[in-house]
N, C-alpha and C positions, 0 to 999 in steps of 0.2 A: 540259546539253549531252547530246545523244544522237547517236551516229553508228554506221554499220555498221563491223564489224571482221572480220578473218580469224581464225578459230579452226580449227586442223587437225581434220578429221573432222566439222565442223559444216556443215549445209546452209545455215544462216543464223545470224548473230550480231550483237549490238548492244552497244555500250558506253554506259552512262548514268552521268553524273557530276553531283553537286550538293553544295552546302555547307549544312550544318545550323548555324543560328545558336547562339551560346552561350546558356546559360540554366540556372538552377537549380544553379549550381556546376559545370557541365560546359562545357568549352571548345568553341569552334566546331569542327566536324569536316568533313572532306572524305570523301564517300562515293563509291565506284566500284562499279558493278554491271555484270556481263557476263551477258547472256542468250544462250545458245547452243542452237540447235535441232538435234538429231541427225537423221540421215537416216531414223531410225525414229520420228521425231516425239516424242522425249523432250526436254523442256526442262531444261537445266542452268542453274542460277542461282548465280553466284558474286558475293558482296558483300563488300567490304572497307571498313573505316572507319578513319580516322586523325585525330588531333588536327590542326587546321589549322596549328598552330605547328610540327608535325613533318612536315608533308606533303612538304617539299622533301627531307628526309633519308630518307624511307621509300621502299622500292623497290616501289611498287605496280605499276608497269609490268612489272617482272620477274615478279611473280606472275601478272598478267593474261596476259603472253606465254607463260607455261608451261602454260596451260590447253589441254587436248586433249580432244576428245569422241570416244568409242569407239563 
């Protein structure tokens, strides 16, 4: 999934999410990336990953919503 989001201070921002399958002894994971472009054309890249089994209890949205671009 990829969708535009509001990030304070950003001229443009996009949230990208995907699931990485389990393999090699590692659990399946949910990955969330936010790409935010500042007004000065600096790209901020925030990526978070969490085990799929713990995704519901992890506060990914709180972290994403705390992002501000200066």
